[in-house]
N, CA, C and O of each residue as an XYZ file, in Angstrom:
544
protein
N      79.505     98.818    129.986
C      78.933    100.021    129.424
C      79.991    101.103    129.254
O      79.996    101.814    128.249
N      80.882    101.231    130.227
C      81.937    102.237    130.130
C      82.878    101.930    128.965
O      83.338    102.845    128.283
N      83.162    100.663    128.739
C      84.018    100.281    127.607
C      83.361    100.737    126.309
O      84.016    101.318    125.444
N      82.085    100.474    126.183
C      81.360    100.814    124.970
C      81.386    102.330    124.725
O      81.659    102.774    123.609
N      81.105    103.109    125.752
C      81.073    104.563    125.602
C      82.462    105.112    125.291
O      82.607    105.941    124.393
N      83.480    104.666    126.015
C      84.829    105.179    125.756
C      85.360    104.723    124.407
O      86.252    105.358    123.845
N      84.822    103.628    123.882
C      85.230    103.180    122.557
C      84.912    104.198    121.475
O      85.661    104.322    120.506
N      83.820    104.923    121.625
C      83.449    105.946    120.639
C      84.127    107.280    120.924
O      84.246    108.126    120.037
N      84.566    107.462    122.154
C      85.250    108.702    122.524
C      86.673    108.629    121.977
O      87.393    107.666    122.240
N      87.067    109.614    121.242
C      88.399    109.612    120.654
C      88.426    109.083    119.234
O      89.449    109.170    118.555
N      87.322    108.542    118.786
C      87.255    108.023    117.418
C      87.158    109.169    116.418
O      87.663    109.073    115.300
N      86.513    110.240    116.825
C      86.415    111.425    115.976
C      86.257    112.646    116.883
O      85.930    112.500    118.061
N      86.482    113.833    116.354
C      86.314    115.035    117.180
C      84.861    115.252    117.632
O      84.610    115.985    118.589
N      83.928    114.627    116.954
C      82.517    114.806    117.287
C      82.186    114.271    118.666
O      81.431    114.896    119.412
N      82.746    113.115    119.012
C      82.466    112.485    120.302
C      83.735    112.547    121.144
O      84.638    111.730    120.964
N      83.808    113.508    122.061
C      85.008    113.611    122.880
C      84.660    113.411    124.355
O      83.497    113.237    124.721
N      85.686    113.441    125.177
C      85.490    113.192    126.607
C      84.531    114.158    127.257
O      83.728    113.767    128.104
N      84.607    115.414    126.870
C      83.775    116.429    127.516
C      82.313    116.344    127.067
O      81.424    116.295    127.917
N      82.040    116.326    125.771
C      80.649    116.404    125.323
C      79.954    115.052    125.211
O      78.734    115.000    125.055
N      80.698    113.977    125.288
C      80.078    112.653    125.129
C      80.231    111.834    126.400
O      79.244    111.517    127.063
N      81.478    111.489    126.743
C      81.682    110.609    127.887
C      81.225    111.232    129.195
O      80.488    110.604    129.956
N      81.655    112.470    129.469
C      81.310    113.087    130.759
C      79.802    113.215    130.945
O      79.292    113.021    132.049
N      79.096    113.538    129.881
C      77.633    113.671    129.983
C      76.975    112.326    130.272
O      76.072    112.239    131.105
N      77.420    111.293    129.595
C      76.850    109.960    129.831
C      77.242    109.455    131.212
O      76.421    108.865    131.915
N      78.489    109.682    131.604
C      78.936    109.241    132.925
C      78.192    109.981    134.037
O      77.865    109.393    135.068
N      77.927    111.262    133.826
C      77.212    112.061    134.827
C      75.809    111.499    135.077
O      75.360    111.424    136.221
N      75.133    111.111    134.019
C      73.762    110.628    134.190
C      73.686    109.147    134.553
O      72.711    108.718    135.170
N      74.691    108.362    134.186
C      74.633    106.909    134.420
C      75.643    106.391    135.429
O      75.587    105.224    135.814
N      76.569    107.245    135.864
C      77.582    106.877    136.857
C      78.309    105.580    136.485
O      78.344    104.618    137.253
N      78.886    105.589    135.283
C      79.608    104.412    134.795
C      80.930    104.206    135.533
O      81.310    103.076    135.842
N      81.625    105.313    135.813
C      82.921    105.241    136.483
C      82.926    106.144    137.700
O      82.219    107.150    137.750
N      83.737    105.767    138.683
C      83.907    106.588    139.881
C      84.796    107.794    139.541
O      85.445    107.795    138.495
N      84.838    108.804    140.395
C      85.743    109.942    140.142
C      87.210    109.516    140.001
O      87.934    110.069    139.173
N      87.649    108.545    140.796
C      89.030    108.070    140.690
C      89.275    107.392    139.340
O      90.325    107.582    138.726
N      88.313    106.611    138.890
C      88.456    105.948    137.595
C      88.438    106.980    136.461
O      89.153    106.827    135.470
N      87.629    108.018    136.605
C      87.599    109.092    135.606
C      88.933    109.826    135.547
O      89.369    110.239    134.473
N      89.581    109.988    136.700
C      90.904    110.619    136.721
C      91.889    109.822    135.869
O      92.689    110.392    135.127
N      91.819    108.504    135.986
C      92.705    107.654    135.175
C      92.401    107.828    133.689
O      93.318    107.866    132.869
N      91.134    107.932    133.344
C      90.772    108.126    131.943
C      91.286    109.479    131.438
O      91.664    109.609    130.274
N      91.297    110.478    132.313
C      91.837    111.792    131.950
C      93.344    111.696    131.717
O      93.872    112.301    130.784
N      94.034    110.933    132.570
C      95.479    110.732    132.387
C      95.782    110.083    131.046
O      96.751    110.446    130.378
N      94.966    109.139    130.661
C      95.163    108.428    129.397
C      94.879    109.342    128.214
O      95.457    109.155    127.143
N      94.003    110.325    128.384
C      93.511    111.222    127.342
C      92.657    110.441    126.351
O      93.089    110.095    125.251
N      91.435    110.179    126.785
C      90.527    109.366    125.983
C      90.182    109.988    124.636
O      89.616    109.310    123.778
N      90.505    111.250    124.429
C      90.233    111.888    123.139
C      91.265    111.531    122.075
O      91.091    111.863    120.903
N      92.322    110.865    122.473
C      93.407    110.542    121.543
C      93.532    109.032    121.342
O      94.462    108.411    121.856
N      92.621    108.458    120.615
C      92.723    107.044    120.293
C      91.987    106.144    121.255
O      91.154    106.598    122.039
N      92.301    104.857    121.189
C      91.539    103.852    121.907
C      92.130    103.350    123.210
O      91.710    102.303    123.703
N      93.082    104.054    123.778
C      93.716    103.582    125.009
C      92.732    103.428    126.162
O      92.852    102.500    126.962
N      91.764    104.329    126.251
C      90.813    104.298    127.377
C      89.958    103.036    127.331
O      89.829    102.345    128.341
N      89.375    102.727    126.180
C      88.523    101.533    126.134
C      89.351    100.262    126.307
O      88.863     99.278    126.864
N      90.603    100.272    125.835
C      91.435     99.080    126.019
C      91.797     98.891    127.491
O      91.832     97.762    127.979
N      92.066     99.984    128.199
C      92.355     99.853    129.632
C      91.119     99.373    130.387
O      91.224     98.518    131.266
N      89.959     99.911    130.053
C      88.725     99.457    130.711
C      88.443     97.985    130.424
O      87.908     97.273    131.275
N      88.800     97.537    129.240
C      88.653     96.109    128.910
C      89.521     95.270    129.839
O      89.095     94.217    130.315
N      90.731     95.736    130.093
C      91.628     95.041    131.018
C      91.031     95.009    132.420
O      91.104     93.988    133.103
N      90.440     96.127    132.852
C      89.795     96.175    134.164
C      88.648     95.171    134.235
O      88.467     94.503    135.252
N      87.876     95.066    133.159
C      86.755     94.111    133.139
C      87.259     92.678    133.292
O      86.709     91.894    134.065
N      88.297     92.350    132.556
C      88.842     90.984    132.650
C      89.385     90.711    134.048
O      89.259     89.593    134.549
N      89.985     91.710    134.682
C      90.482     91.546    136.059
C      89.315     91.333    137.021
O      89.414     90.516    137.937
N      88.212     92.058    136.827
C      87.026     91.882    137.676
C      86.426     90.485    137.515
O      85.983     89.875    138.488
N      86.418     89.997    136.302
C      85.906     88.642    136.055
C      86.783     87.621    136.776
O      86.273     86.692    137.402
N      88.105     87.794    136.688
C      89.026     86.876    137.368
C      88.827     86.920    138.879
O      88.857     85.883    139.541
N      88.623     88.121    139.426
C      88.389     88.260    140.864
C      87.075     87.590    141.269
O      87.009     86.901    142.287
N      86.045     87.794    140.474
C      84.743     87.172    140.765
C      84.851     85.646    140.725
O      84.256     84.953    141.551
N      85.609     85.134    139.768
C      85.799     83.683    139.683
C      86.595     83.177    140.890
O      86.241     82.158    141.483
N      87.656     83.877    141.249
C      88.487     83.488    142.389
C      87.672     83.470    143.685
O      87.878     82.608    144.539
N      86.746     84.425    143.828
C      85.915     84.516    145.037
C      84.672     83.628    144.986
O      83.841     83.667    145.892
N      84.549     82.838    143.935
C      83.436     81.904    143.834
C      82.108     82.532    143.443
O      81.060     81.907    143.603
N      82.135     83.752    142.937
C      80.896     84.408    142.533
C      80.410     83.936    141.163
O      79.214     83.976    140.875
N      81.342     83.491    140.325
C      81.000     82.909    139.024
C      81.837     81.654    138.832
O      82.968     81.571    139.311
N      81.276     80.684    138.131
C      82.049     79.467    137.868
C      82.943     79.682    136.642
O      82.857     80.714    135.976
N      83.782     78.717    136.358
C      84.769     78.882    135.285
C      84.112     79.027    133.913
O      84.607     79.758    133.055
N      82.999     78.328    133.714
C      82.315     78.420    132.411
C      81.752     79.819    132.185
O      81.926     80.391    131.109
N      81.080     80.373    133.189
C      80.528     81.719    133.064
C      81.648     82.752    132.931
O      81.533     83.694    132.147
N      82.716     82.581    133.683
C      83.856     83.499    133.586
C      84.425     83.491    132.169
O      84.759     84.541    131.620
N      84.532     82.318    131.592
C      85.032     82.194    130.226
C      84.105     82.901    129.239
O      84.566     83.605    128.340
N      82.802     82.713    129.409
C      81.829     83.361    128.521
C      81.887     84.886    128.660
O      81.820     85.606    127.663
N      82.010     85.371    129.892
C      82.092     86.812    130.114
C      83.350     87.400    129.488
O      83.306     88.458    128.861
N      84.479     86.701    129.664
C      85.727     87.169    129.048
C      85.593     87.216    127.531
O      86.048     88.160    126.885
N      84.970     86.195    126.976
C      84.787     86.156    125.522
C      83.961     87.351    125.044
O      84.297     87.965    124.031
N      82.895     87.685    125.755
C      82.065     88.829    125.368
C      82.827     90.149    125.469
O      82.724     91.004    124.589
N      83.583     90.306    126.539
C      84.371     91.531    126.722
C      85.404     91.656    125.602
O      85.584     92.737    125.041
N      86.078     90.562    125.279
C      87.112     90.609    124.249
C      86.514     90.776    122.850
O      87.144     91.374    121.978
N      85.307     90.254    122.627
C      84.643     90.495    121.343
C      84.289     91.967    121.193
O      84.426     92.530    120.106
N      83.832     92.599    122.279
C      83.550     94.032    122.227
C      84.836     94.796    121.930
O      84.844     95.719    121.115
N      85.921     94.408    122.594
C      87.204     95.076    122.334
C      87.595     94.932    120.863
O      88.058     95.891    120.245
N      87.412     93.756    120.315
C      87.738     93.541    118.901
C      86.868     94.365    117.966
O      87.355     94.908    116.975
N      85.600     94.458    118.276
C      84.693     95.252    117.439
C      85.058     96.733    117.476
O      85.078     97.399    116.441
N      85.343     97.240    118.660
C      85.747     98.639    118.766
C      87.085     98.861    118.076
O      87.299     99.893    117.440
N      87.979     97.894    118.201
C      89.271     97.996    117.518
C      89.106     98.080    116.011
O      89.869     98.765    115.330
N      88.097     97.375    115.490
C      87.811     97.435    114.055
C      87.437     98.838    113.608
O      87.781     99.255    112.502
N      86.731     99.569    114.466
C      86.408    100.958    114.125
C      87.673    101.805    114.040
O      87.805    102.650    113.154
N      88.602    101.572    114.966
C      89.849    102.337    114.966
C      90.756    101.936    113.807
O      91.565    102.744    113.352
N      90.634    100.695    113.320
C      91.430    100.271    112.169
C      91.140    101.129    110.940
O      92.021    101.368    110.115
N      89.900    101.585    110.831
C      89.496    102.360    109.664
C      89.342    103.850    109.954
O      88.856    104.598    109.105
N      89.746    104.282    111.131
C      89.574    105.677    111.527
C      90.289    106.640    110.596
O      89.773    107.724    110.323
N      91.458    106.274    110.106
C      92.210    107.200    109.259
C      92.000    106.962    107.769
O      92.689    107.557    106.940
N      91.059    106.102    107.429
C      90.790    105.815    106.026
C      89.757    106.798    105.480
O      88.699    106.997    106.076
N      90.073    107.400    104.358
C      89.110    108.273    103.712
C      88.113    107.430    102.928
O      88.471    106.434    102.300
N      86.897    107.841    102.978
C      85.855    107.168    102.206
C      85.514    108.090    101.055
O      85.175    109.255    101.261
N      85.605    107.568     99.839
C      85.316    108.428     98.696
C      83.854    108.853     98.730
O      83.000    108.133     99.247
N      83.576    110.008     98.184
C      82.220    110.534     98.219
C      81.259    109.590     97.495
O      80.129    109.399     97.944
N      81.702    108.992     96.368
C      80.819    108.081     95.634
C      80.492    106.847     96.470
O      79.370    106.344     96.413
N      81.458    106.355     97.244
C      81.198    105.218     98.129
C      80.198    105.621     99.201
O      79.301    104.848     99.539
N      80.347    106.822     99.735
C      79.428    107.308    100.759
C      78.005    107.389    100.204
O      77.058    106.940    100.848
N      77.861    107.962     99.012
C      76.524    108.093     98.409
C      75.930    106.711     98.158
O      74.752    106.484     98.434
N      76.728    105.792     97.641
C      76.232    104.433     97.400
C      75.771    103.791     98.700
O      74.715    103.161     98.760
N      76.581    103.961     99.735
C      76.247    103.373    101.026
C      74.975    103.994    101.582
O      74.086    103.284    102.053
N      74.889    105.310    101.530
C      73.754    106.015    102.124
C      72.455    105.767    101.358
O      71.382    105.702    101.959
N      72.548    105.630    100.046
C      71.327    105.511     99.240
C      70.838    104.080     99.064
O      69.636    103.859     98.921
N      71.728    103.119     99.071
C      71.328    101.773     98.690
C      71.377    100.740     99.798
O      70.898     99.622     99.608
N      71.931    101.071    100.929
C      71.983    100.117    102.026
C      70.784    100.319    102.938
O      70.487    101.452    103.316
N      70.090     99.249    103.299
C      68.951     99.417    104.213
C      69.417     99.815    105.604
O      70.392     99.267    106.119
N      68.733    100.753    106.204
C      69.032    101.195    107.564
C      67.949    100.652    108.479
O      66.983    101.342    108.805
N      68.127     99.411    108.886
C      67.084     98.782    109.687
C      67.458     98.659    111.152
O      66.616     98.305    111.977
N      68.708     98.945    111.487
C      69.113     98.799    112.883
C      69.723    100.094    113.391
O      70.199    100.912    112.603
N      69.709    100.283    114.715
C      70.354    101.475    115.276
C      71.836    101.544    114.926
O      72.382    102.636    114.765
N      72.498    100.384    114.808
C      73.921    100.382    114.458
C      74.125    100.968    113.069
O      75.060    101.739    112.856
N      73.255    100.609    112.115
C      73.371    101.157    110.765
C      73.187    102.657    110.777
O      73.907    103.382    110.090
N      72.230    103.126    111.553
C      72.000    104.563    111.637
C      73.193    105.263    112.263
O      73.565    106.356    111.834
N      73.801    104.644    113.278
C      74.972    105.242    113.924
C      76.131    105.334    112.939
O      76.844    106.337    112.907
N      76.321    104.285    112.130
C      77.400    104.309    111.148
C      77.181    105.414    110.128
O      78.137    106.057    109.695
N      75.938    105.638    109.744
C      75.663    106.733    108.818
C      76.036    108.081    109.424
O      76.454    108.993    108.710
N      75.885    108.205    110.733
C      76.275    109.450    111.391
C      77.792    109.608    111.416
O      78.296    110.728    111.347
N      78.523    108.499    111.513
C      79.980    108.559    111.574
C      80.615    108.835    110.219
O      81.650    109.497    110.146
N      80.009    108.337    109.148
C      80.636    108.431    107.829
C      80.926    109.865    107.422
O      82.037    110.126    106.959
N      80.000    110.821    107.562
C      80.347    112.193    107.168
C      81.529    112.759    107.937
O      82.286    113.563    107.393
N      81.706    112.356    109.193
C      82.849    112.818    109.974
C      84.130    112.322    109.315
O      85.115    113.056    109.240
N      84.121    111.081    108.838
C      85.302    110.522    108.184
C      85.570    111.220    106.867
O      86.729    111.470    106.537
N      84.540    111.542    106.105
C      84.716    112.203    104.809
C      85.306    113.600    105.004
O      86.080    114.069    104.169
N      84.949    114.258    106.087
C      85.355    115.634    106.309
C      86.789    115.779    106.838
O      87.270    116.903    106.981
N      87.482    114.666    107.131
C      88.838    114.758    107.661
C      89.773    115.426    106.666
O      89.701    115.139    105.471
N      90.647    116.310    107.128
C      91.596    116.969    106.210
C      92.627    115.990    105.669
O      92.970    115.014    106.337
N      93.105    116.237    104.507
C      94.125    115.385    103.894
C      95.471    115.719    104.527
O      95.828    116.882    104.713
N      96.212    114.640    104.856
C      97.548    114.845    105.423
C      97.513    114.727    106.851
O      98.545    114.868    107.508
């Protein structure tokens, strides 16, 4: 859950550490105070370093659980695959973070694409932030 939340933090000025991550962490206790200190050192508002570090922590926890016999090798492999797929999906968002979307593309997307899932609705919320980025 912390990987997912930090993945959106730093993607745009709209979702930053203070107004997004800290509020969610306060109510859900995703990370300990010590872990939050590390996220502050990384500066989660500047790119994807925070979610990538948390992904590494997740993989280390899976390895520890497997070593201690809490999960077998097959389950450990499946868990690692899921964590790395999430990392790849979040990385895809950062791949296009600096790409401008033309207004006509935005209108076409907003008017003609069905919004049947929460993910589609979330993307619609992100697109105007991308359009509003200053040139240069």
